[in-house]
N, C-alpha and C positions, 0 to 999 in steps of 0.2 A: 244281348246288351242293346240298350236303346240309344243308338248313336245320334239320333235326331234330338233326343232330350239333352245329351251331353253337349252337342253343338249349340243348342238353344241357350243353355246355361252359360257356356263360355262366351257367347256373343252378346249376352245381356250386360247392360251397365250395372256395376256393383256399387252400392252405397253402404259405407260403414255406418252402423247404427249404435256403436258403443264407444266409450272413452278408452284411452290408453290407461293401462295400469301403471302408475308411477308414484314415486315418493311424494308425500304431502297432498295426495288426492283426497277430496272430501269423502267422509263416510258417516253413517248414522252415528250420532254422538256417543252412544254406549257400545259401539262395535269396535273390534280391533282395527288398528290402522294398517294400511298396506306398507310392508317393509320388504326391501330387496337388498340382499347382501352378497358380496362375492364369496363363492365357495372355493373355486379354483380359478387362477388367472395366469396369463402368459407372463406378466411381469413378475409373478411369484415363482416362476419356474415350473409350473404344473403341466405345461404342454397343451393346455386347453382352457376354455373359459366356460364356467357355469355358475349358477346363482342359487341361493337359498331364498325361497319365497315364504312370507308370512302374511296372511290376510284372513278376514272373516268370510264366511261363505255367502254373505250378502254384499260383498265389496263391489263397487263399480256397477257396471251394467250386469244385471243378474236376473235369474228366474227363481221365484219362490215355489217350493213344493208344498203340497197340502199340510205336511207335518209342521210347517212354520207356525200355524195357528190351530191346527186340529190334532189333538194327541194321538189319535189312531190313524191319521192320514199318511199317505205314501211319502216316504223320504225321497230325496232327489234321485237316488239310484233306482228307485222303483217306478219313476215317471216314464210314461210312454213318450219317447222323443218325437214320435210322429205328430203329437199335438203341437210341436214347435216348428213344423214345416207346413206351410200352406199359404193361402191368400191373405196378405196383410191388408188391413183397412185402416187408413189414417183419417182420424177425425180431428180437424183443426179447431181448437178452442182457444187459440192464443190471444184472441181479442178480449177474453174475459178478464175481469179485474182479479188481482191476486186473491188467493184463498176463497175462490168461488166453487160451489158444488155443481158438478155437471149432472143435469137432470135428464129424465126420460124424454121430456119435451124437446130438449136440445138435440138429443140423438135422433129423434124422429124427424125433426126439422132438417137435420143433415141428410137423412135418408131420402127425404122428399126431393132434395136438390141433387143428390149424387148417386142414389141407388140403394137397394135393400141390402142390409147385412144378412149373410147366409150362414147355415150350419157349418161348423168347423173353421169359420173365419178367425183370424187373429186381429183383434181390434186394439189399435194403439192411439192414444190421445196425445196430440201435440199441444201442450200447454204453453210452450215457449220458455219454460223454466230452465231449460238447458243453457240458455244464454247467460245464466248466472253462475254456471260451473266455473270455479276458480280453485287453484291450489291453495292450501293453507299458507299464510293466515288470512287470505282474502276470500275464504269460502263461506262465510257466515250467511250471506244473502241466499245461497243455495239451500241452506238448511231450514228455511222458513217460508211461509206465505205461498206455497204452491196450491194450485187448484187440483181438485181430485173428483173422482167418480162418486156419485151418491149410491147408497145401498139399493135404492129402487132402480137406478141405472144398471147396476150389476145384475140384478134379478132379471131385468128386461133383456139384457144381452145373453144371459144364460138360457132364458126361455127360447131364444132364437138358435141355440145350439153352438154358441161361440165357445171355443176351447181355451183361448188365452186372451187376457186383457192386460194392457200395460200403458205406461206413460213415460214421459221424459223427466219426471220429478223423482224425488227421493222415495216417495210412497204413492201408490195408486189412490189411497184415501186422502181426502182433503187435509191440509196441514192442521187445521184446528179441530178435527174430529178425532178425539182420542179413543173412541170405541172401535175403530177400524172395521166398519161394517163390510167394506169390500173384501177385506181379507177373510173375514168370517164367512161370508156368503160364497165367494168364488172358490176359496180353498176347501170350504166345507162341501162343495159340490164335486170335488176331485179335479177341478180345473186349475189353471196356472196363472201366475201374475208376473209380468215383466216390469222392471223398474230401472231408472237411470238410463233410459235410452237417449241417444244423441242423433242429431242430423235429420230429424223427421221432416224438417222444412225442405229437404232435398228430394223427398220421394213424392210421387203422385198419390191420389186417393186410394188406388188399388195397385198392388205389387206382389211379388213373391217374397215371403219372409222365411228366413232360416236362422235359428239360434240354438245351438246344441250345448247342453250342460256337461260338465265333468261328471264322471260316474263316481261320486263320493258316497261311499257306503254310510248310511245313516245321516246324510247331510240334510239340512233344512232348506238349502238353496244352493245355487252354484253360479259363479261368474260364467259368462258366455261370450262368444264372438258372434254378435248379431249382425246380419247383413240383409240388404234388400236387393233383389234383382228386378230391374225395371226395363 
């Protein structure tokens, strides 16, 4: 047992990178809403408390499996979870205007100032869109106008050996791009996409990232508990 590693993890500052799962949380317009209902309660004389959950597999902070856009792609239970444990790289693009495409030149400019992106990194874009997260009926601003990664940007990161790419918006693709190039390119390469991340403003440019999905047989995605160790 690596006691030094355990001590290091326990002594690190932990930053939550996901939203709470709660009633009236925003979801993609065509996806099932999150529902929580009492199954057994103390007040009902059941002697314990537990709940029935209902949600889509892309609800809240989640990871997309390749099968989400690739018919022969791995489902979420077939994903190698080691892909979701590694060095997190935060690229802050929150200064961009809404609905802006993040280009290769922008990523390269960031690298020149902060350091090179390396193989197996987990690259997360802070667009600042998480500031618009609100429960229904005040959720509409969160459902539009987010910035996203260009297809060329996705190809650039994959060529560097990046395993996971994500953002704090509803989709990694730019809001106005209905062809979803990032999903096609990244998931088509067997890599993973993280969406609806929170609190990226609280982490430095480099940190330890961990986000483990539920083992849902045949699932196209999974909610996660995403954390940063800094």
